[in-house]
VOPABA-693494 format. One line per field, with one value per residue (C-alpha): residue number from 1; x, y negated, z; chain. Coordinates in steps of 0.5 Angstrom, whole numbers. Layout:
N
pos <- (NUM;...)
xx <- (X;...)
yy <- (Y;...)
zz <- (Z;...)
unit <- (A;...)
END
This chain:
730
pos <- (1;2;3;4;5;6;7;8;9;10;11;12;13;14;15;16;17;18;19;20;21;22;23;24;25;26;27;28;29;30;31;32;33;34;35;36;37;38;39;40;41;42;43;44;45;46;47;48;49;50;51;52;53;54;55;56;57;58;59;60;61;62;63;64;65;66;67;68;69;70;71;72;73;74;75;76;77;78;79;80;81;82;83;84;85;86;87;88;89;90;91;92;93;94;95;96;97;98;99;100;101;102;103;104;105;106;107;108;109;110;111;112;113;114;115;116;117;118;119;120;121;122;123;124;125;126;127;128;129;130;131;132;133;134;135;136;137;138;139;140;141;142;143;144;145;146;147;148;149;150;151;152;153;154;155;156;157;158;159;160;161;162;163;164;165;166;167;168;169;170;171;172;173;174;175;176;177;178;179;180;181;182;183;184;185;186;187;188;189;190;191;192;193;194;195;196;197;198;199;200;201;202;203;204;205;206;207;208;209;210;211;212;213;214;215;216;217;218;219;220;221;222;223;224;225;226;227;228;229;230;231;232;233;234;235;236;237;238;239;240;241;242;243;244;245;246;247;248;249;250;251;252;253;254;255;256;257;258;259;260;261;262;263;264;265;266;267;268;269;270;271;272;273;274;275;276;277;278;279;280;281;282;283;284;285;286;287;288;289;290;291;292;293;294;295;296;297;298;299;300;301;302;303;304;305;306;307;308;309;310;311;312;313;314;315;316;317;318;319;320;321;322;323;324;325;326;327;328;329;330;331;332;333;334;335;336;337;338;339;340;341;342;343;344;345;346;347;348;349;350;351;352;353;354;355;356;357;358;359;360;361;362;363;364;365;366;367;368;369;370;371;372;373;374;375;376;377;378;379;380;381;382;383;384;385;386;387;388;389;390;391;392;393;394;395;396;397;398;399;400;401;402;403;404;405;406;407;408;409;410;411;412;413;414;415;416;417;418;419;420;421;422;423;424;425;426;427;428;429;430;431;432;433;434;435;436;437;438;439;440;441;442;443;444;445;446;447;448;449;450;451;452;453;454;455;456;457;458;459;460;461;462;463;464;465;466;467;468;469;470;471;472;473;474;475;476;477;478;479;480;481;482;483;484;485;486;487;488;489;490;491;492;493;494;495;496;497;498;499;500;501;502;503;504;505;506;507;508;509;510;511;512;513;514;515;516;517;518;519;520;521;522;523;524;525;526;527;528;529;530;531;532;533;534;535;536;537;538;539;540;541;542;543;544;545;546;547;548;549;550;551;552;553;554;555;556;557;558;559;560;561;562;563;564;565;566;567;568;569;570;571;572;573;574;575;576;577;578;579;580;581;582;583;584;585;586;587;588;589;590;591;592;593;594;595;596;597;598;599;600;601;602;603;604;605;606;607;608;609;610;611;612;613;614;615;616;617;618;619;620;621;622;623;624;625;626;627;628;629;630;631;632;633;634;635;636;637;638;639;640;641;642;643;644;645;646;647;648;649;650;651;652;653;654;655;656;657;658;659;660;661;662;663;664;665;666;667;668;669;670;671;672;673;674;675;676;677;678;679;680;681;682;683;684;685;686;687;688;689;690;691;692;693;694;695;696;697;698;699;700;701;702;703;704;705;706;707;708;709;710;711;712;713;714;715;716;717;718;719;720;721;722;723;724;725;726;727;728;729;730)
xx <- (-75;-72;-74;-79;-77;-80;-88;-90;-93;-99;-103;-99;-98;-94;-87;-88;-91;-88;-85;-83;-77;-74;-76;-70;-64;-61;-56;-49;-46;-44;-36;-33;-28;-28;-32;-38;-37;-38;-44;-47;-47;-49;-54;-57;-55;-61;-62;-56;-57;-64;-60;-55;-59;-64;-58;-56;-62;-62;-55;-57;-63;-60;-55;-60;-64;-57;-56;-49;-44;-37;-31;-26;-18;-13;-5;0;6;10;17;21;24;24;19;23;24;25;31;33;32;36;33;33;30;24;26;23;19;16;14;6;5;8;3;-2;-2;-3;-8;-12;-11;-14;-21;-21;-27;-22;-20;-27;-29;-23;-25;-32;-31;-25;-31;-38;-41;-45;-49;-49;-55;-51;-48;-53;-59;-66;-70;-65;-70;-75;-70;-70;-73;-78;-76;-68;-65;-61;-55;-57;-59;-53;-50;-53;-52;-44;-45;-49;-44;-38;-41;-43;-36;-32;-37;-36;-28;-24;-17;-12;-4;0;3;11;11;10;4;-3;-10;-15;-22;-28;-35;-40;-47;-44;-39;-36;-38;-33;-28;-28;-28;-23;-18;-20;-18;-11;-11;-13;-8;-2;-4;-4;3;6;3;5;12;13;10;15;21;19;18;24;28;25;27;33;35;33;36;44;43;42;48;53;51;51;58;62;59;62;69;69;68;73;78;77;77;84;87;85;88;95;93;96;94;99;95;96;98;99;92;90;84;85;81;82;78;84;90;95;98;106;106;103;107;112;110;109;116;120;115;117;124;124;120;126;132;127;129;136;136;133;138;144;142;141;147;152;149;151;158;159;157;161;169;173;173;165;164;162;166;172;169;168;175;180;186;183;181;188;190;185;187;195;192;189;195;200;196;195;203;204;200;203;210;208;205;214;217;217;214;222;224;226;221;216;217;217;211;208;211;207;201;200;203;197;192;194;193;186;184;186;181;175;177;176;170;166;169;165;159;158;159;155;149;151;150;143;141;142;139;132;132;133;128;123;124;122;116;113;114;110;104;103;102;100;94;91;91;87;81;82;83;76;73;77;75;67;67;71;67;61;64;65;58;56;61;59;51;52;56;50;45;49;49;42;40;44;41;34;36;38;34;36;34;27;23;16;13;13;7;6;0;2;-4;-11;-17;-21;-29;-30;-33;-36;-39;-35;-42;-46;-41;-44;-39;-38;-44;-45;-39;-42;-49;-46;-41;-47;-52;-45;-46;-54;-54;-48;-52;-58;-56;-52;-59;-63;-57;-57;-65;-63;-61;-62;-57;-53;-46;-45;-40;-47;-50;-44;-43;-50;-54;-49;-50;-45;-45;-46;-45;-49;-52;-51;-57;-60;-66;-72;-71;-64;-66;-67;-61;-57;-60;-58;-51;-48;-42;-46;-44;-51;-50;-43;-45;-50;-45;-41;-47;-49;-41;-41;-47;-45;-38;-42;-47;-46;-49;-53;-56;-61;-67;-66;-72;-70;-74;-74;-77;-82;-84;-80;-73;-71;-72;-76;-72;-65;-69;-70;-63;-60;-64;-62;-55;-55;-58;-54;-47;-50;-55;-62;-66;-73;-75;-82;-86;-88;-91;-98;-100;-96;-93;-89;-84;-88;-89;-81;-80;-86;-90;-97;-101;-102;-108;-105;-98;-96;-103;-106;-101;-101;-108;-108;-112;-107;-100;-94;-92;-98;-97;-89;-87;-81;-76;-76;-68;-65;-64;-68;-77;-81;-87;-92;-97;-104;-110;-108;-111;-115;-111;-104;-101;-105;-103;-96;-97;-100;-97;-98;-93;-88;-89;-88;-82;-79;-81;-77;-71;-70;-71;-67;-60;-63;-69;-70;-76;-79;-83;-87;-83;-83;-85;-93;-94;-92;-91;-83;-82;-85;-82;-75;-77;-77;-71;-65;-61;-65;-63;-64;-65;-65;-65;-59;-62;-68;-69;-68;-64;-68;-73;-68;-66;-72;-74;-67;-70;-76;-72;-67;-73;-77;-73;-70;-62;-59;-55;-53;-55;-56;-55;-59;-60;-53;-51;-44;-45;-50;-46;-40;-36;-34;-38;-35;-34;-38;-37;-30;-32;-35;-33;-30;-28;-27;-21;-23)
yy <- (-44;-46;-51;-49;-54;-60;-59;-57;-61;-59;-52;-50;-43;-45;-45;-38;-36;-34;-40;-40;-44;-38;-33;-29;-31;-26;-22;-23;-18;-11;-11;-6;-1;7;7;3;8;14;11;9;16;19;14;15;23;26;20;22;30;29;25;30;35;32;31;38;41;36;38;45;44;41;46;51;47;46;50;54;51;56;53;57;54;56;53;50;49;44;43;36;36;34;28;24;27;22;20;27;33;34;36;30;29;24;18;20;13;15;22;20;16;22;27;23;22;30;30;24;29;34;30;27;28;31;37;38;39;44;48;47;49;56;58;56;54;50;56;59;58;60;54;50;53;58;51;47;49;45;38;39;33;34;34;36;40;46;43;37;40;45;39;35;42;42;35;36;42;38;31;38;41;34;34;40;40;37;36;31;29;35;32;34;40;41;45;42;45;46;47;47;48;52;55;61;63;68;61;57;62;63;55;54;58;55;49;51;55;49;44;49;50;42;41;46;44;37;40;43;37;32;36;37;28;28;31;27;21;23;25;18;15;18;17;9;8;12;6;1;3;4;-3;-6;-2;-4;-12;-12;-9;-14;-20;-17;-16;-23;-27;-23;-21;-15;-12;-7;-3;-4;3;7;8;12;7;0;-4;-11;-13;-8;-10;-17;-19;-19;-27;-27;-20;-25;-31;-27;-24;-31;-34;-28;-30;-38;-36;-33;-37;-43;-39;-39;-46;-47;-42;-45;-52;-51;-47;-53;-57;-53;-52;-60;-60;-56;-55;-50;-45;-45;-43;-36;-33;-36;-32;-25;-26;-22;-26;-33;-31;-29;-37;-39;-35;-37;-45;-44;-40;-46;-52;-49;-48;-55;-58;-54;-57;-64;-64;-63;-66;-72;-71;-71;-65;-60;-54;-59;-61;-54;-52;-59;-57;-49;-53;-57;-51;-48;-53;-54;-47;-47;-52;-50;-44;-49;-52;-46;-43;-50;-51;-43;-45;-52;-47;-42;-47;-51;-44;-43;-50;-50;-42;-45;-52;-46;-42;-48;-51;-43;-43;-50;-47;-40;-43;-47;-42;-37;-42;-42;-35;-34;-36;-31;-25;-27;-27;-21;-17;-19;-15;-9;-9;-8;-2;0;0;4;9;11;10;15;20;20;20;26;30;29;32;38;39;38;43;49;53;55;46;47;47;51;46;43;47;54;57;59;63;64;63;69;69;66;70;65;57;52;48;47;47;49;47;41;38;40;36;30;30;31;24;21;23;20;13;14;15;10;5;7;8;1;-3;0;-1;-9;-9;-6;-10;-6;-6;0;-2;-6;-10;-12;-15;-19;-21;-22;-24;-28;-24;-21;-14;-11;-4;1;8;14;18;23;28;28;35;33;28;30;34;28;24;28;29;22;24;25;21;17;16;13;8;6;5;1;-3;-5;-6;-11;-15;-15;-18;-23;-26;-30;-27;-33;-31;-26;-26;-21;-20;-14;-14;-13;-14;-9;-2;4;1;4;-3;1;6;1;-2;3;6;0;-2;5;4;-3;0;5;0;-3;-9;-9;-9;-10;-7;-11;-8;-14;-12;-12;-9;-2;-1;5;4;9;13;14;15;21;16;17;11;6;2;-4;-8;-14;-17;-15;-19;-25;-26;-26;-19;-15;-17;-16;-11;-7;-6;-6;2;3;10;11;11;7;0;0;-3;-2;-6;-3;-6;-3;-5;-8;-14;-17;-24;-22;-29;-33;-29;-31;-38;-39;-42;-36;-32;-38;-38;-29;-30;-35;-31;-25;-29;-31;-24;-19;-19;-17;-17;-14;-15;-11;-14;-13;-14;-21;-20;-22;-24;-30;-26;-25;-32;-35;-30;-32;-40;-37;-32;-33;-29;-25;-19;-16;-9;-7;0;2;4;2;-6;-10;-15;-21;-19;-18;-25;-28;-25;-28;-35;-34;-33;-39;-44;-43;-45;-38;-37;-30;-27;-21;-15;-7;-2;3;10;9;14;15;18;12;7;11;13;21;26;25;18;17;23;22;15;16;23;23;30;29;33;38)
zz <- (109;103;99;94;89;86;85;79;73;71;73;79;75;68;71;73;66;58;56;48;48;52;46;44;39;34;38;36;32;35;35;30;34;36;42;37;31;37;41;33;31;38;37;30;30;28;23;20;21;17;11;10;10;5;1;1;-1;-7;-9;-8;-12;-18;-19;-19;-25;-29;-35;-34;-37;-40;-41;-45;-45;-51;-49;-54;-54;-56;-58;-57;-63;-70;-70;-75;-81;-87;-81;-81;-79;-73;-66;-63;-57;-54;-51;-43;-44;-51;-48;-45;-51;-56;-52;-52;-60;-61;-56;-61;-66;-63;-61;-68;-72;-78;-74;-72;-80;-80;-74;-77;-83;-82;-77;-82;-75;-79;-81;-75;-70;-63;-64;-68;-64;-66;-67;-72;-78;-75;-76;-84;-87;-92;-99;-98;-101;-99;-101;-97;-92;-91;-91;-85;-81;-82;-80;-74;-73;-73;-68;-63;-64;-63;-57;-54;-54;-48;-48;-43;-44;-41;-34;-32;-38;-46;-46;-48;-46;-50;-47;-51;-46;-49;-45;-50;-47;-53;-57;-53;-53;-61;-62;-57;-61;-68;-65;-64;-70;-74;-69;-70;-78;-79;-76;-80;-86;-84;-83;-90;-93;-90;-91;-99;-99;-95;-100;-106;-102;-100;-107;-110;-105;-106;-113;-112;-106;-112;-117;-112;-110;-116;-117;-111;-112;-119;-117;-111;-115;-121;-116;-113;-119;-122;-116;-116;-108;-107;-100;-96;-90;-84;-80;-85;-87;-94;-95;-97;-93;-93;-87;-83;-88;-91;-97;-98;-97;-90;-88;-90;-86;-80;-80;-81;-76;-71;-72;-71;-64;-63;-66;-62;-56;-57;-58;-52;-48;-51;-49;-43;-42;-45;-40;-35;-36;-38;-30;-27;-25;-29;-23;-22;-29;-29;-34;-29;-24;-28;-30;-26;-29;-29;-22;-20;-23;-18;-12;-13;-14;-7;-4;-7;-4;3;2;0;5;11;8;8;16;16;10;6;-2;-4;-1;-6;-3;-4;-10;-13;-10;-14;-20;-20;-18;-24;-28;-25;-26;-34;-35;-32;-36;-42;-41;-39;-45;-49;-45;-47;-54;-55;-51;-55;-62;-60;-59;-66;-69;-66;-68;-75;-76;-73;-77;-83;-81;-79;-87;-90;-84;-88;-93;-92;-89;-95;-99;-95;-94;-100;-101;-93;-97;-103;-98;-94;-101;-102;-96;-97;-102;-100;-93;-98;-101;-95;-92;-99;-98;-90;-93;-98;-93;-88;-94;-97;-90;-89;-96;-94;-87;-90;-97;-91;-91;-83;-81;-84;-77;-78;-74;-67;-65;-63;-60;-53;-50;-54;-50;-46;-46;-39;-34;-29;-31;-30;-29;-25;-19;-13;-8;-12;-13;-5;-4;-8;-5;2;0;-3;4;9;5;5;12;14;11;15;21;21;19;24;29;26;28;35;41;46;51;52;56;62;58;54;61;62;55;52;59;62;69;74;74;80;78;74;75;71;68;73;70;74;76;79;83;89;89;86;92;98;96;98;94;88;81;83;90;89;83;89;94;89;87;95;96;90;93;99;97;93;97;104;110;111;104;107;103;96;91;86;80;72;65;65;69;71;69;76;80;86;87;86;93;96;96;97;103;106;105;108;114;114;115;121;118;121;114;112;105;103;97;94;88;89;83;83;89;89;96;101;94;94;101;102;107;106;103;108;110;112;109;107;104;110;114;110;109;117;118;122;126;123;128;126;119;119;118;124;125;118;118;123;123;117;117;111;110;104;100;105;100;93;92;87;86;87;84;89;96;93;92;99;105;108;104;105;112;112;108;114;119;115;114;123;125;120;118;110;108;100;96;91;87;80;73;70;63;63;70;75;82;81;78;84;89;86;89;96;96;96;91;85;83;76;75;67;64;59;52;53;55;48;50;48;52;58;57;57;63;66;63;66;74;72;69;76;80;81;83;79;83;78;74;75;70;71;68;64;58;56;50;49;49;45;52;52;55;62;64;68;71;71;74;80;82;89;92;100;102;109)
unit <- (A;A;A;A;A;A;A;A;A;A;A;A;A;A;A;A;A;A;A;A;A;A;A;A;A;A;A;A;A;A;A;A;A;A;A;A;A;A;A;A;A;A;A;A;A;A;A;A;A;A;A;A;A;A;A;A;A;A;A;A;A;A;A;A;A;A;A;A;A;A;A;A;A;A;A;A;A;A;A;A;A;A;A;A;A;A;A;A;A;A;A;A;A;A;A;A;A;A;A;A;A;A;A;A;A;A;A;A;A;A;A;A;A;A;A;A;A;A;A;A;A;A;A;A;A;A;A;A;A;A;A;A;A;A;A;A;A;A;A;A;A;A;A;A;A;A;A;A;A;A;A;A;A;A;A;A;A;A;A;A;A;A;A;A;A;A;A;A;A;A;A;A;A;A;A;A;A;A;A;A;A;A;A;A;A;A;A;A;A;A;A;A;A;A;A;A;A;A;A;A;A;A;A;A;A;A;A;A;A;A;A;A;A;A;A;A;A;A;A;A;A;A;A;A;A;A;A;A;A;A;A;A;A;A;A;A;A;A;A;A;A;A;A;A;A;A;A;A;A;A;A;A;A;A;A;A;A;A;A;A;A;A;A;A;A;A;A;A;A;A;A;A;A;A;A;A;A;A;A;A;A;A;A;A;A;A;A;A;A;A;A;A;A;A;A;A;A;A;A;A;A;A;A;A;A;A;A;A;A;A;A;A;A;A;A;A;A;A;A;A;A;A;A;A;A;A;A;A;A;A;A;A;A;A;A;A;A;A;A;A;A;A;A;A;A;A;A;A;A;A;A;A;A;A;A;A;A;A;A;A;A;A;A;A;A;A;A;A;A;A;A;A;A;A;A;A;A;A;A;A;A;A;A;A;A;A;A;A;A;A;A;A;A;A;A;A;A;A;A;A;A;A;A;A;A;A;A;A;A;A;A;A;A;A;A;A;A;A;A;A;A;A;A;A;A;A;A;A;A;A;A;A;A;A;A;A;A;A;A;A;A;A;A;A;A;A;A;A;A;A;A;A;A;A;A;A;A;A;A;A;A;A;A;A;A;A;A;A;A;A;A;A;A;A;A;A;A;A;A;A;A;A;A;A;A;A;A;A;A;A;A;A;A;A;A;A;A;A;A;A;A;A;A;A;A;A;A;A;A;A;A;A;A;A;A;A;A;A;A;A;A;A;A;A;A;A;A;A;A;A;A;A;A;A;A;A;A;A;A;A;A;A;A;A;A;A;A;A;A;A;A;A;A;A;A;A;A;A;A;A;A;A;A;A;A;A;A;A;A;A;A;A;A;A;A;A;A;A;A;A;A;A;A;A;A;A;A;A;A;A;A;A;A;A;A;A;A;A;A;A;A;A;A;A;A;A;A;A;A;A;A;A;A;A;A;A;A;A;A;A;A;A;A;A;A;A;A;A;A;A;A;A;A;A;A;A;A;A;A;A;A;A;A;A;A;A;A;A;A;A;A;A;A;A;A;A;A;A;A;A;A;A;A;A;A;A;A;A;A;A;A;A;A;A;A;A;A;A;A;A;A;A;A;A;A;A;A;A;A;A;A;A;A;A;A;A;A;A;A;A;A;A;A;A;A;A;A;A;A;A;A;A;A;A;A;A;A;A;A;A;A;A;A;A;A;A;A;A;A;A)
END
């Protein structure tokens, strides 16, 4: 027999009753994922559907209650030129970065109160009740004169028209659409066309007025510029004459421009400077030549090498020297032939020496000539430089005067060209705007828009539904998936069974290959592998009734027995026994209660032969004191006997919440398996039940999740069936 643990302090029932310290804690934040969202939407589908339906109804009612509004649109085309009239009437393209600003300016002109006044006056809208309404006369203040009342109605019409116009800067084109909204479609079209006419007319009038202003302005500028030019040219000429400055154009230009011209002195200085540079280069070249001819023999001079006659002498000299050397090897120096050769050699050397001297003298004389030329040009250059420096200062001043005059000439030419362009009838633009399409009377209202209103209502409904659904989920901590069992309860999960309707239970239970039976088979294997053979006493309990613990206990007992284990299924729920009913056994008169109380023997109460290797011990008569029976020594002795006689004993106990039965029994068994129903049991309650078992000294082996609905957990519809499906081969 297992050790029941330390003796409880105080009342013997206290360890088995609910403990306030084991109260539920807030559930963890629901993870955001596709499965979580899908599950949330399925669970809150009726809420979402109801909110969306209500939103659609509200949008429909609002649409039906709103007064219909019509919008007529007139189109005006914009010509992208003639924007800067004062600077000229040539067609000028608007820079791309300024197009939007330009079009926005035109739009603001349309929306201006000034243009609204023109439209009201042109169409006499201040006197029309189709705009002001039939009840407008009721707003007349007492004592107001007819003239004052007429002006007041005009101002009212202006405000109404200004508020009715709708216009935005065009995108990607040069067409401005002028829209006018009104309850009267005919009036909307009339006002839109009135706006287009007034807008185009104002632009044409502005263009013509600007042209006339430009003519006057340009004529004044031409006269002023011409007078300034005459003064500048006269001042430049007088300065040149007083300083004796004579300039000559560079490049043969017809116009005198001191900026691109030079004086006679500066021109002469430039010539002398160029000649001095050339003389200096010639002198340097002559010096290098002189140094070269001084250091080399006559035969190596360039003039000698290039002269045919001198080269003949050199060749003759070389030949005779060779002959002399050959004769000296055989004869003495007084030999007649040797003496003759020596005389000939001396004569040739003398000739070469004279030629070399002439060449060197010529080089030296050339050096002296270029040196004298350089010196003379240096003196002349020095004299002209002093004169030129003073003249340059005067030239700078004259250049300033000439440039001022030239700038006035250019300005005068531009003004004359622009004056001619503005004065030309072919170039006077009537305006940059032109009416493109007149507004037509709209056949249908633009507002209220049923589709748009319903879309807005549905969008708001979706947002509201999502908020309400999330809010409900925040306060809903029910266990929904196998992951919740392990993550939130911290218990190993032996498995989960799919939800099966009551009408389908018999069919699913009779087919061992059904999803239900396959899931129970997996659970049995999990329990068998997790618990050692020595742990043969197992209690199945739950938080509350109706979670499927009794059905699970019966099915597991049958499966363990079918695998050859001698199994005893004990109905330990002494308050609402159900094992006998589930097995189709007639309500027994004796059972567990009578055995524990000693009224009958165990053999007389146990039911055998229900299934092979499976014995059943029902409750018998429901006692008035179930807690005392479970706490008695006789019950402990009964548990010890079952341990010795059976390979496996499964106790189907009563729920944990509010009762002490299951915690008390957990102290006597080897392991407790916690059964909880998916989508029904709150996490806080399940955790409290588990903690009560642990607080009582029981060992929690794991948990079983029953009635699992894949869609409620956010899985695909066929998840659970695909998971358990097994098709045996024939």
